Structure formats: structure tokens, C-alpha cells
N, C-alpha and C positions, 0 to 999 in steps of 0.2 A: 389102263389108261397112259395115255398120251402125255407127258411135258414136254413143252418148248419152252425156249427162251432165247430172248433176244436183249443183249446189254450193249449199251452204247452210252456214250457223253455227250452232255450237250450242256451249252452256255457257260464258257472261261472253266470249264471241268467244277464247276460247284455242283452243277446240278445234272442228274442221270436219269436213264429211263430203261426199264426191264420190263419183257412181256411174258405172261404165261398164258397158257390155254389148259382149258378142264371142259371136260365133259359136262352136260347138264344132268339135273336129276342124280347126282351124286351123292352118297349120305354125310352128316354131319362129320367131320374129322378127317373126310377126304384130303389127303395132303398135295398142294398143289405146287409147289416149291419153296426151296429157302433163299430167303431175299437175303440174308446175310453174305451167304456162302455164293451167291450168285457174283453177287458184287465185290467182294472179295473184302468183305469185310471183317475185321477181329470180333469173333462173337464174346470172348471175355470181359470188352470192351462196351458194351452193346450198353447196358446198365449204366455205365459211368457218363456215359455221353447221351443218355437219355434219347433213346430210339423210340419212335413212339410214329405214330400216324399220323395225317393232318385229320380233323377232326370233320371237317367237311367233306371229304372224301371215304367217308367210313361207309360200308354197306351192311347190311345185316346178312347176306349171303357169304361173307368170307370174314376170315380174323387171323389176327397176326400173333405170334408168340412172340413179345418183346424179348423175351429173354435169348433167343435161340435164333428169331430171323424167321421161322416157319412159317410160310402159308397153308392154309387148311381153308375148307368147305366149314362152315358153320351152320347153313342148314341146306335142304334142295333147293338147286336153282333150276326155276322153268323158263327154258331161254324164248317161249312162244309168250310168257307173261312179260317178259322185261322187255324182250329188244320186237316183237312180233314178228311183221315179215324182213326183217332187214337183213339184207345179205350178210353181215360181219354183226355181230353182238360182243361189245367189248364192256368190261365195268373197268374203274380208274379208282387208281389206291395212291395216295401220297403218301411217302414217310422220310424223317428227318432224322440227323440226329444232329447234338449241339458241339460245341467247341472239339472242332470248329462247325459250323452249322453247314449241314451239306444235305441236300433234299434229292428225294429220289421218286423219279414218278413211274408207277406201274402199272402195266394195260394186264388185263385178265381175259383173254376171247373165252368166251361160253361156246364150246363145240355142239352144233346139235346133231341131235341122237334123231334116228327116227323111231320117234316114242307116239306120234299120232296117224292115224291112217286118213285117207282122204276121204271126204266128207260132203255130201250133197244138201243143198237146204234143204227138198222135199226128199221124200223116198216114191211119189210117183211122179214122170213129168209129161205131160200131155201135149204132145204136135200136132196143130191140125194143117191137112195138106190136101190142099186142092187135087182133085183128081186130072184134073187139067195142065200141073206142073209136069213142067216137061224136064227129062230125064238130064243131072245135073244140077238140078238148084239144091238151093243151099239151106239148112234150116239150123241156126245155131241154138245150141243145148244149154241148159244151165249149166255152168261150172259148178265142179268141184271143187273144194276147200282143203288144201292141205295144209296145217301151221308150218308144218316143218320147212327147211328153207336146203337150198342146195340139191345135191345129188338126193338127200330124202323127201325132196317136195316133190307134187304131182307131178308125173313124168307122161302120161299119156293115158287115153281113154281106149276101151274096147267096147263091141257091142256082140249082143249076139250072131252070131252067124245066119244070113239071111240073102235071099236075091234082089231085094229090093233098095236097101239101104246100106252104106259104108260110111264109116267117122272119116272126117277129113280135119287131123290134129292142128290148130293154128295157136303160132305163141305172139302175146301181146305185146307191146315195147316195154314192160314193167317184168317180163319174163314169164308172166302166169301163160299158160296153157287153156286152151279150152278148144270143144270138139264141135264139128259142122256136120249136121246131117244129110249126107249128098246121097241125090235120089238116082238110084243106079238106071231103072226102066222105069217107065211109065205104070201109073196105078189105075186100077179101074176099081173104083168106089162099087160097082154090081157084084164082082166078085169076091171083093175083101173092101169091109169098111173099116175096118179097125184092127190094127198090128201093134203086137207086144214083142218088147226086148229088153232084154235086159242090160242097162247101159254101167261100165264098169269103170273106175277111176282107179289107176294104179301109179303107188310112187316110186321112185327109186332107190329105195332105201335096202339093206339086208339087214334082216330078210325082209321082202317088199312085203309093203302094206296096200289093203283095197279097199274102194268104198262102193257099193250098187244100189242102183236107183231102178224103177219102171220104168220104161219108157213106153210110152200108150201113144200110137198114131191115129189118127180118126183123117181118115180120106172123109174130102168134104167136095161138094160140088164144085166148078171150076170158075175163077173170074180171070179175065183175060189178062186183064192190064194191073201193072203192079206201080206203086209210087218210085219216083224218081229224084233222088234228092240233085242240088246242083253239082256237090263236088264229096267225096266220099270220104275226104277229111279236113277238117277246119280249123284253122289254130288261132287261137286269140289270149291276150293278154289281160292279166285282173290283179290290181293292185292289192293287196293283203288289207284287210282289215276292212272290209268294202263292206259298207252297209247291207242287211237282208233287201233284198228285194231288186240287189243292182243287177241290171240285164249284162248277161254274160254272151249271150249271142242271139239272134233270131234265124232258125232255121224255116228253111220254106222248101217241102217236096211237091211236086204234081203228079197228077195220074189222070192220064186220057180217058179213062171213063167218065161215066154221067151219072147222075144221082148218086145211091150211096157208094156206088161202085168206084167214086171219083172224092167221096170224100175221106179226108185223110185224118187219121187221129197219131199222136205224137207222144211215145213212151221211151223210157230210157230201156236200152236193152238188158234182158235178164241176167246177164253174166256183169255186168256191172258190181263194183263193190259196194258195199252198204255204207261206208263213210262218205263216198261221193254222193250215197241217196241223200245223206244228211246233210252235207254242204251246199247240194244243186238241186234246183226243181226246175221242171216243165210243165209248160202249159199243153195240154195234149190236144187241143183243139187251134192254137195257133203256133203251136211249134218255140215259144220265149223261154230261153231257158233263164234262169235269175240263181242269185244268191240267197239261198237259204239258213244257211249256218256259217261260223268265223272262219276266215279263212284266214291262216296263218300259214304263214312263209316258212316257217322255223319249222313247223311239222309236214308241209311237202310244197316244195316250189312246182310242182306239175301236176297237174289232173287230166286224166284221157275217161271221157265222158262219151257213152255209145248210147245212140238216138236209134229207134227205127219209125220209119212213116209204114202206117196199115191203114189201107183204103177200109168202107164201111161195106164192103160190097161182099157177096157169098166169096167164099174160095178165098179170100182177099189172102195176098203173097204180100209180106213187110217187105221195106226196104230200110236199109243199114246205113248210118254214117256215122266217123266217130271227131269229137272235139275235143282239140287239146287246149287245155288249160294252163297260161303258163303263169305262176302267180308273181308278181311286180314286189320285191321287198321295200318296204316302206321302213324309217327310224323310227319305229312303236317301242323300243326296246331301251330302256337306259341301262348302262352299266350297272354290273352287281360287283359289290367289294364284298368280301368274304376275309378275318381275321384266323388266320391258323391257330396264333402263339403270340399273347400279349405277355411283358414285362411288366408284372404289379408295380415295381419300382427299380430305380436305377440310380447310382450313388454319383454325390454331386462330383466325386473324383473318377468319373468314369471318362475313358480316354475317347477322344473324336472315333467313330467308326465302330464302338459297340453298339450291337444289336438290341431293338426294346422289342419290334413284331415284325411277324412276319404274315403274310395278307396275299391274297389272290385276288384277282377283276376279270372278270367276264364280262361278254354280252352275246347276246342271243342272235343279233342282227349280222349281217352278213356285207362283205365288200369295205367300205367307206365307213358305213353305218356299223359295224363292226369292230373299227379301230379304235383304240383306246388311248388317251392321255392322261396320265396320273398326275398330280403334283400333291404338295401339303399346302393347306390354307394355312394365311398369315406366316408373321416372322416369329419364328422358335429356330432354339437350335438342336433340330432335327431335318432332315434328310430321306429322301427314296430312294434305294437302291436298285436296281432290275436287277433280280436273280436268273429267273427262268421263265420263256414263254409272258404269262401273264401274272408270273408270281413278283412280288417284290418283299424290301426287307425296309423296314425304318430304322434306321439308326443314328447315332447323336452327330452334330455337324460342328459343336463347339463347345467350351466350357460349361458347366452348370455350375448354380449356384441358388443353394436352398434357400441362401438368408435373402436372395431377391423374387424368386419364383419357388415356390415350396412343392408345385404340380403344373402340368403341363397336360392341357387336351389339345391332341393333336386330332387335327381334321383332314383325313385322307380327300381329295375330288377328284373322281375318273370321271374325263368327257369323251363323249365320242365326237367322230368326224361327220356323223351325218349331219343333212339339214333338214329343219333345223336339229341343230345339237342339240343333245338329253346328255343330263349330268347326274351324277348321284354321290354322297359323301357319306362318312362314317367318321365317326368319331370314337377317340377310345381317352384315356384318363391313365397319366403316368405321373407317380410320384416320384419327388427327390430324395431320395435316402441322403440323411443328414450325414457330414463330417464333420470331425471334431478341427475345424480350422478358422476356429475363431479365439481370439483368446479374450476372456473378461474384462471389461472396461469400466472401471470405477466412476462415479458420478461425479467426482471431484478426481482432482490431481493433487491437493492439499486442505486437510481438512483444520479447522480453525476450532479449539475445543475449550471450552471456560468453564472452569470447575472451580466451584465456592472452596477456600481451602474447609478443614477441620469436617470435612464430608464423611459418611460414611461409609466403612471398608464394606466392599461389595456393590455399592448402588450404580446404579446404570448411569452413563455419563454422554452419552451419543451412540450414534448407528452410523456404520458407515454400508455403502450400498456399491451393488458391482453388477450388472448385467453382462447378458450373453448372449446375441442373437441364435445359434444354437437351440437344438430343444433335444429334450430328453436326458443322459446322462452328461454328455457333453454339454449342456448349459447348467448343471445341477453343481454350484458353486458352494466351496467351502472356504473359511475367512478364517488366517492366523497371523501372528504377531512373530516380524521375525525377529531375531535374536541379536539384541545391541544391552551397551550397558548406560544405566544412569546414576551419575555419581559412584559408579564403582559395582554398581548391583545390577544384576538381571533387571531387563525391561519386564520379566514374567512377576515379577516382584511387586510391580507398580500397576499393573493393570491388565486386564484378559479379556479377552471376545469370543464370544458366542460362533462357534464355527458353522452354525447352519445360516443365522441371521444377520451376523455381523455387529451386534451389540455388543459396545464396549464397556465393562465394568473396572471401577476402581476398586483393587485388592489392598489397599491403604487410605489413610486419614493423610492427606497433604496439609502442608504446612506453608504457607507463604513465605515466611520469613528462614526458612528453610531451601527451599526448591519453589523457585517464580512460574519455571516453565519447562518442559520439556518435549524431545521429539522421540516417534517411532514412526516402525514402517509398518503397515499391514498389507498383507496377499494374499488375493483372491486367486482360486484354483477352481477349474472345472474337474468335471470326473470323466472327461475323456481320452482318448488314449491316439496319440500321445498328451498327456495333460500340459496345460494350456493357464499361464497365469500374468498377473499382473499387479503392480503394486502402486502403494498410494502412501502418501507422508500426514503421517496425523501430527499437530502441534498442541499440544496440551498448554494453555495459559491459567494458573492458578489465580484466581479471584480472591484479594485480601479481604478479610473478614474484621472487624475492631475487636481482637481477641489479645492484644498486649496494652495494659497500660503504660503511659510514660514511666521513665525511670528517671530521677533526678542524678546526675552524676557531677555535679560542680553546683556549690561548694560540698566539699566532702567531710564528712562529719561521722560520729559516731551513733549509732543506735537512730540515726533519720535525723540525728541534732548537728547543726555547725555551728562552727562560732567566729563572728568576724569583729574587728576594732572597727569602732567608728570615732575620731577625733572630736572632742567637744568644739573645736572651732570651725567644725565643717560647715558648709554654707549651703543655703538652698538648692538640692540639685545633684550633691556630691553623693559620686558613686560609692555606694555603699559594698554590693557586691553584683554579680551577675549571676541567675539562676539559670542554670543550663541541660537539660532532660532532653532524653531522646527517647523515641517510640520506634519500635522496631515493626510497625504496619506502617501501608505508605498510602500517599493520598492524601483525603482528609482524615485519614485514620489516623496518620501521623502528624496532621497539623496543630501546634500545641498554642493554649494560651496561659498566660500566667496570673497569679491573682494571691492577693492576701485575705485568708480565712478569719483570721484571727489576731489579735495583737497589736493592730494598728486603731483601736479605736478612738486612739488623739488626734490622726492626720497625721502621722509623725513620717510617715514614710509613704513612698506611691512607686505602683509597682508597672512598667511598662510592660500590657497584655503579650504585646508580639514578640520582646527582644529578652524579655523577663530580666532587665537591670531594675536593681533595685535602690532607688534614690532618695534622699531626702527630701522632705516638703517644705519643712520649717527648719531654722536652729535650733540647736536641743537647748531648750530650760537650763539657766545657770544653776538652778539648783535642783538639779539631776544628779539623784544618786550614783557614782559611779557603778559602784558595787552592787547594783540594780541593774542588770541588762534587759533590752528590750527584746520580748520572746516574740515571733513571729511565726505564726502556722503558714505557710506557702503552700497553695494547690496548682500542679499542673494537670490541666485537662485539655483531651483528643476531641477533633472533632466527629468523631464516627458516629455511629450509631448501634446501639448504645453508648455513648459516649462514656471513657473512662478514665478517672483522675486519678494521678499519687499526690501524696502530702509530703512535707519536709518540715523541722522546725529549725530557725537561726535563730541562734540567740547574738544579739548586737550589743559588743563592750564597748562600754564610752572609756577612752583614753586618754591622759591631758599630755603628756609628752609628747612633742612633734616624732621624735624616735622612732616612738609604737606608732605614731600617726601612719609615717613611712612605710612601717613594719606592716601596718594592716594595709597600708596603699600598695607595699609590694606584695601584700597576701590576695590583695584583689587583683591588684596584675596578673597575679599567679592564675588565679582564679578565670581570669577572663583567656589567659593566653591557651589552658586546659577546656576551655568551654567551645573553642572554637570546632564549628561542626568540619567534616572532614571535608569537604569542598576548599572549605578554605586554609584547612591544615596542608592539603596537597596544593593551591595555588601559592602558598608560602613558602611550600617546601622546593617547589620548582623556582620560585622567584631568588629565594636563599641560594642555593646552586648557583643561579647564574650571577646575581652579585659577589658570590664567593669568587667566583671563577674570574672575573670581571676586577675583582679587588687584587687578587695575585698578580695579574697581568700588571696591573700599574704599579704595584710595588714593584714588583721585577722590573719594570721601566724607572721605576725614581732609583733602583739601587743601582742599575746600571749608569745611570746616567749621574750619580753622585759619585761611584765609583772613579768615574774617570776627572770630576773635579776637584776630589778631596787633594790636599795639597800635604796639610799637616794632620796625622791620625793621633790619637790618645793614646796613654798608656797601657789604656783600657783592654783586660784580654778579652778574648771572648766567652768566658764565662760571667764578667760581669753583666756584660748586657743581655747574654741571654739567663742570667739570673732575675736578671730586671724582669726581660718579659716572663719569665717563667711564674715567679711570686706575682707581678701584675697580673698576669693573666688569669691566675685563680682566683683575685679576688677583683675581678672584671665586672663581677653583677654588682659590688660595693660602691660604686664612685661615689655615690651620694654623702658618705661619708664626708664631714668636716673635720680638719686637724687645727689644734689650737695646740699653746706652746707646753702646755700642761700634759700632753702628750708624748712631750722626747724628754730626754735625759741624757746628761753627756757625763758620761764615766770613763776614768782615766786607764787606760789599757795598759796591763803589766805581762810579763813575760816575752816580752819582744826584743827581740837583742839582735845584732846583726851579723851576720857569719859571712863566710864567704863572697869575695866581690864576682862578679861576673864580669870578664871584660867584654870589651866593647871593642867588635871586629870593623865595626864601620867604619871607612874614611869620612871624614870630612871636615867642620871647623869648630868639633868638640876638642877643646885643650886640655879637658881633666873629665876623670870619671867620677862621677859620684856615688856616694854608697848611704842613699839613704833607705828608709822604710818607707814603702809608702800603702795608703790603703784606701781603698772607695768601698763607704757604705752605702749600702741601698736600704731602705726603712719602708715597707710595705704596710698600710695600714687597712685592716679588716674592718667591715661595718661593726664587727664587737669590739673594737680598740678600746672602746669606751668603757669595756667591762674586763677587760684582762691587760695584764701587762708585762708581755714576754714580749724581751729584746733578741736579735739574734744580731749577727754581724761576720757578715757571707764575705768571704776573700774573693777577688777575680782569679780569673783562672792561670796558673803563671804561665810566663814565658817560656822559650828553651833557651838551653845554659846560656851557651858564646853565640851560636848560629843569628845573627842577627838580621838573616832574611826571615826568621820567624819568627820574629819580635816583630807586635801588632805598633809597640811604641815606636820602634825605630829607634832608640835612644839608650838612656840610663837602664841597666836593669841590676834591683837589688835583689838581695837573695832574701828569702822567709825560712825562719826556724821550723821546726814541728811543732810549736805550740799551735795551739787553736785560738781562735776570737772567744772574746768570755762572754756569754748570755747570760743575764741578768733577771730573774724572774722576782718581783716581790722584794728586792732589794739582796738576792742570793744569786752566787756564779754558781751557773749549770754548765756541765760539759755539754758540748754539740755532738752529734752523731758526723761521721765522717762520710761524705759524698763526692765521688769522683767525676768531674764534668770535664771531658778534654774537647769539647767542644771551640773550635777556634771560627775567630773571624779573619778571612784574607782579604788584603787591600790592595790596591794597584796601582797606589798613586806613587809619584817620585820620591824613591829613599832618602838620597841626597838633600832635596828639601825640607824632608822631617828631620832630620839631624843638624843643618846648619845653624840654628838659633842656638847660641849662645846663654843664652839664658831662659830660663822656663817662668811664666807668671801663671798665675793662679785666674784660670777663669771661672772658676764656681763662684757664685755669690750665693752667701747663706745669708737665710733669713733670721734676722734677730723679730721680727715682729709680723707677725700674723693676724689678716683683717678678718680671716674669717670665712673667707671665700675661695680657699685652696689655692687659686692660682697669685703669685707674686704681685704687687702693685706698688707705683712709683712712690706712695706714700709708706710703704712699709720700708723697713729696714731691711728688709731681704734682697731690696735691690739695689743696696749701697753694696759698693764695691771693698771687700775689706782684705785685710790679709795678701797683700800681693809678696809672690815669691823674688825675695831678695834677690837670687839669681836666675832667675827664668823671664827671659825675655819673649816667650812663646807662650800663647793660651791654649795650654795641652792638653787640660783635660775638658776643655769646652765641647770635645767631639763625642763624649763618652752620652752626652745628652743628644747630639745628634743621632747616635746609637739609638738610643731609645726612640727616639722618634721612628728614624728608618723600619725599628720593629714594629710600630704602633703605638708604642706605649706615651703617657704623659711626661710632657716635657719637664715636669717639675722633678728633677733630679738633683738630689744635692752631693755635690764633689768637692772631698777637702781638697786641700793644698798638698803640697811637696813636704816634705817633713827637712828641717835644715840640715844642710849638709855637714853639719858638726855632728851629726848621730844623734840629738837630741831630740825628744818624742815635743811634738809640738802642742805650745798650750792651746789649740785653738779648740773648742767645743765638737767640733768637726771630726775631730779624730775620732771622737766614740759617741755612738748614740745609743740611747737606749730609748726601745719605742716599745713600750706596753702592748700586749697581744699579739705580737709578731709572731712565728714558728722559726725555729733555728735551722736551716739548711745550709750548713757548711759545704764549703767545698776544699779539700785540703790535697796538695803536693809537698811531698815530702821530697827533701834533697836538691830542690831544684829552686834557682831562682827565680824571682818574679815581681811583678811591680800588682797591687792590689788596690783594689777601688770600693767602695760601698755606697749603694744610692738609697734615696729614700724617695720611693714614690708615692707622692702623696694624693690619696682617692677623689676624684671628682666629684664635688656635694649636688647636692638632690636640685 
């Protein structure tokens, strides 16, 4: 066995061709060649690169071992059956590899062996020859047929040696040979009418094979003239696919004889092939050659028809001619598309240029009729790429998106250049494989969920939903809640979510009064690789239910029973109290209405159902027993569904005294103050802060202005007015108390002696230094002063020893002993606690102006008669000026009242005059004041001289 191969590369180095040859009639398994080795491929990588044959090129005669690339015979090959009489017999096989794609074309030449002897169509061949035939006359003999080709084909003919005939071997245009019997010398029928010879056909193979037939020659009587054709060779053109009956040529032969010897019959020569006899027909009488079969250019482009003409005379000698029929190709074959391999799916992330399919296009026509143009029909992200000769690959030409198109039907159109042009198309369907390139998307970015409070734990409250345009695992969404804290606790203690369907469940019973709303985030995550997710916000709003009854917070009582006082003299419409209730619910559930359930059968009171104000509807009957209170049962009801209510009992006590009435009013006022709702309290608080700040600024401005204008300052020490401020501020809420004469007792103070005299270092018009004991008494009355009789005497703060720069009075300084002021309660002298107050008031007035006066005048006006209205009037004796100082020329102590005014206290301060210069205790009642019910808050300074004063602050009446 001879194996030949030829390896060469074609078309950009991507496709190569290799050629092998193998003799026919080889047994199964006969080695033909190793494709992988001859192409220089790595045998170990054949499987990995999916080495395989193109299905359309496979043949049952050959097989390829895909593991090692060996090409071997699969079944016996009969060349004559496959290729008939073709000079060359080729089998084609295409193989390819992937990663990268490489295509190889393998041609296998089937080598003919001399396995067929020449064979005559008939074993007996009869030839009739007229005896008149002249030497040299030729008689074509029936040809033998040898299916082998090349050197194994028919080579020559041989005849039994004789003296009459010899053979002249002729070769046809297609290479076939035939024998002509040549008359070597004249025949004589009378001597021998029948000649028998053996005709042998010999091929050129080794060893030679032969075929024989019996040649019988009959000698006839002579016919002098033979028919004659116009020309020996005729050439005609015939389009393929010409219909049956189409005229090919009209032959015409002439015979000079007359009668039957001149009548000519046409027929095909005996040596033409059967294929020609099937395709063409000749009319024996007319010589008309017509088409009798299907003429196909693709089968043969040229046909040779041998025709003989023979007269009807005896011993007729035939005449021969040749008709050459050239078939004209017409565009009768559309291109053929064959897909070798098709990828079922391609990833949507595939890069441009990814191979999707491999195909081949062929056209049996020739010339322009066989030239093909291919394209992909329509607009799609694919294109054709020429690989080798008539092979194409379909590759991606742009990005793919499965969400836009999950599959593509790719239609390849092949069109030839014939006229008219023929086209064919073939489609494949390619699925786009999904990639996880789309994150889930919630139907809403923010979900508002309304949940009624007091829900059942574990109850379904809402369902969030997300979609993912991907498919499969890439679209499988799981839901979760992102970690966060709600009121210091994990969100997982409040709600949960079903990871599969996004259903939200409450894990606890919500209380609107504790938690009105909360927010958290949910996440939707797909199961692709990598995982993609999206978030959405869920706002849970707790809807209030009427689950809280109103709560009465004012008036405050024990066991839901409150006591209120009602003056007997109260007019109709008098505000007894105001019922204040709160409801922890909201909106209509917290809108309250007030009513009297029981106890108001006589219509004594009326209730404002909106504000809760309880007022008198008419006057209190004069005969009403004060010890028998009014007992009212008050109901507070909300407007929820169903409505809830609370009740409270109010005992209204009837009082006669104005004080008790005021006390009752005070209690009502306090009740009303505490009943303000939170919003009003906040407004009042902000307003109060603003007012206090404004007031402080005004006071500061007044103080600064007054410090510039004051010329003479009193002897009051800083503690005097501060004491006034402290005492009066503690009783600021009791300014409705009236002061009567009976509330003041004058007591002679003892144990007050003069000690050392502090010299005055101030230069001025003072001619002498006075050694006086001076006191400023301040009386502060509380609202309960009518019930108590406590008196305290508070000295002013001492002045500095001799340094007049620190002496607020700027004048006479007298010393004060260690004795404390007397405190008298119920007629007994009590000792007071010592309290040191060192506060000083600095004054910036001109000091010389304060000390220029040589005499001091009393400026205090002591009231000997009280009008009962708090303020001194012109009709009272308080308004009269009494006990003017004998040596005082200036109103020294009138400025104490100014200080009290500057500090925001009442202008009703009683200031005693100076003690006479002889050291005797003044007989005026203002030197000692006894005010029952006053606390003793003395301030003592030991060992230093000072001027003292006591002020009485009269509370403001109601």
C-alpha cells in the first residue's frame, strides 16, 4: 500500500488541506494516514479541542479515529462504483478543532487497481461485408468496456491472425479506444461466405486482463455506392434541461444509388455508450437527433454521438459521422447551505467574535451561476465571517442582552450571480444564556404600612415584592431585613420577613402610646453569581385604637375624690374648678367631653363640656348647711369607638370667710394652672423666659441710670434691702393679704448699748460725729399672718470700720454691740439664729454731695392709720410727716425705699428715724416693730460699727 500526502495551508492560515491516496478494494481497518501527525497537531490535545469531522463530509468508506487522528478504511471501496469512468476519483473529508477553531480539508484519492477485465457487450459479433468491398474498407467493431481507468483501462484489441482482415485501433476524444476491422484484400463470397475470428480486448494492467468475443463475418453480394454525410464531424450546442423532443441536429446523408440501394437508414453506431443512448434519440428515416432524457450540465458538459447511415441495398456499406454536443450551463441549481456545527446557546456576556456556527455553501452550477454571495438576513448582533473557500462562521457582532431577546433566529441567505439569480436560505435558532447582570428591583422604593395597635404577635402586616428580569437562579429572590435598632432594640424583635415571598409579620403587639411609627430597610437578593441586591424602606405607622380611658389629673384628690371651696357669696358663673383630664390615645380617641353624672339634680352647677370648667349656675341658697358639701360625680368621656370614660367625685365645701374664699380661689387658680395642656405650658414657658430676660435688661438699664442720678444715699447697708428682697420674695405669692393695725406691736428694745465710735475719714462740712444707734426694721407679712404672731427684727449689714469708701451711707457710722434683736412670739422673747450676709450695694454717686448736709431729716412716713387697702393714702395718718430729726437736714432714709423699688419690691417700707444724738432710745414706735407670724432671720456682724434699719413690707391686697 502506498500512502502519499500533501500538506499545505490555505486562507489566512486557519484552514489547511491534506491529501492521501489508497488503493480500492482494501479491507476494513486498512491504514490510510495519520491526519494529526501529518498536520503537526498535538495528539494529546485532540480530545480537549474536540477534534471531529464535519457531518456533511462523512463517508461510509473511511473513518477517523478522533483520539489519535488515524484515517483508516471502514469498508471496501469500489472505485468503479463511486467514480465510474472519471480519470481521478477523490473522496473529501473535513475535520476541525475548537479553541481556537481550525478547519482542515482532507482529500483521499482512490487509486484504481486492475480488478476488472475488458468485457464485450455480446459474446458474438456479426459483421456483414459485401464482396465488392475494396481493400482498405473499414468496418467499426463493437467496443469492449473496461470499468478500470488509466493504465488499467482498455489498451488494445487483437484478432485471430488471418489474411483478410487486420485491426486498426482508434482512440476517441474521451480516451476510449475502439477497433476498426480493415479489409486487407478482396473477399470472394463464392470461396468463403463466412469468416470466424476471435476478437480479444486487452487492458494495460499488471497482470493484464482480457476479454474475448466471437467475430463472425458474413460476405454479401455487392452494393456499389455507399451513403455520404455532408461532413464527418458536427458540433452543436444544447442548453441543459432542454425538454424531451428538443432537436439536437438534423443529419442528412446521400446515396447515389437508386431504389432500395439509395434508401438510407440512420442509426447510432454500435460503440456509443448507453448514457448517450438514454439521452438522445435518432429518427432512422429522417436522421433527426432529439433529446430523449434529462440533459444536466453538472453530469457532463460534452456528449459525442456517433451516427451511421446505411442504404437498403444489398451488401450495403454504412457511412459514419460524429456529432459533438456541447451542453450550455443554465442557472438551474440554487446554492446549498449545510451547517457543520451549531452552538445551542451563547452567553449574553460573550465577547464580539464568539463563534456560534460553522457552515458551508455550494452551488453545482459553474461560472457566474456558481459564484455565491452569503449574508445574514435582518438586523441581528451576528455576522458572517469567511473561513475557507465556501466555508463560513457565524460570530457575534455586538453585545447580547437576554432580557431584551432571549433567543435569535439566524437566517443565512446564499445567492448566486446567475441570471436569473437563485437564492436559498437556512435558519438556526440560538438561545442566549442568562447571566446575573440585573439586580432585583422593588415595586416601590418606600412602603408605607399601617398597622393597628394591639395586633396579634405573628400577624401578617404587609408584603413587599421585587422583580428580577433574569431567569433561573439569577432571578430567584430572597428577602431579608437589614439590621437596625428601634428604641434601643433590634428590629428583629419587632418584625420578621418570609425570605421566599416577602411577607412581613409583626413579632409583637404594638402600642401606639409607646411607639407611633418606625422604619427599617428590607433587602432583596438574587441567587446569581455574583449576588446582586436592592434595598427598600418600610415605614410602619401604628394606627391608634381607643384602648385608653381618660385620666383625670386635676383637681387632685384621694381615692378619686377632690375637695373644692365655694364662697357662699359666689355669683352665678363663678369658676369653682376646672376638670383637667388627659387621654393617651390620639385624634378622636383623645377628644374629651365633660359632664356631671350625678349630684346636680338641683341644677346648682353647670359644666362646660369642652373645657371642663365647673361654674355655679345660680347663687348658693342662704339656708344651705355649710357642713353639707355638694357632692358631684364628674364623667370624662372620649369620642373613640367604642367610647371610654372615667369618673371622679368632687366635694364642694361652702365657706363663709373671704380669706377662705380667696384660699379657695387660690386653689382653683392653682388647679387651673396645673391643668394647662403641654402645648400651652410650652408656650407660657417660652414667653416667660423671654419676659424675664427683657425685664432683667430693663432693670439693669434702670439701675445704671439711677446710679448716675442718685446724689445722696441712705445709710442702709446692702443687707437691708437684700433682706427686704429675700423676705418679700418668699412671700411674693401672698400679696393679697391686708395689713391692719392689730397686726403691728411696738416693743421697747433693750440690751442695745453704744460701743466704740468709728471715726469718719470723709472730708466735708460735717462739724461733729454723731454716736447714734440706728435700726431699720423690715416687716414681712405672710398670708397666714392673721393666724401667727411671730416678730423678727433684722439688722442691716454693717458698714466697714473707718473706711468711708465702703460706707454706703457715706456719713455717720455708729457701732453695734453683740446683742441680737429681740424676737417676740405670743408675748415671749425668743433668741434668733445668726445668719451672716455680706452682700454690699455699691453706689457711684458723688460722696461729697452725700455728706455735705449738716443735719439729717427723717424721710420715713410712719402710718398711724391704715385704710385697709395696703397703700397709704392721704386720708391716713400714715401720710403725715412726724418726728422729723432735730439735726438732720436731709432725707437720708428715703433712699431705702428707692432701693426696694429698684429691686422690684413694694414701696411700702417703714423706715424709723435716727436715734437722738444724746444716745437715748427714741420713744417713737418705729424703733421696735412686732409683726405676728414673721420668721426671724437676723444677720449679725460682731465687733464692727454699722447703721441698721428694719423695713416692713406690706403685702399687696387681693
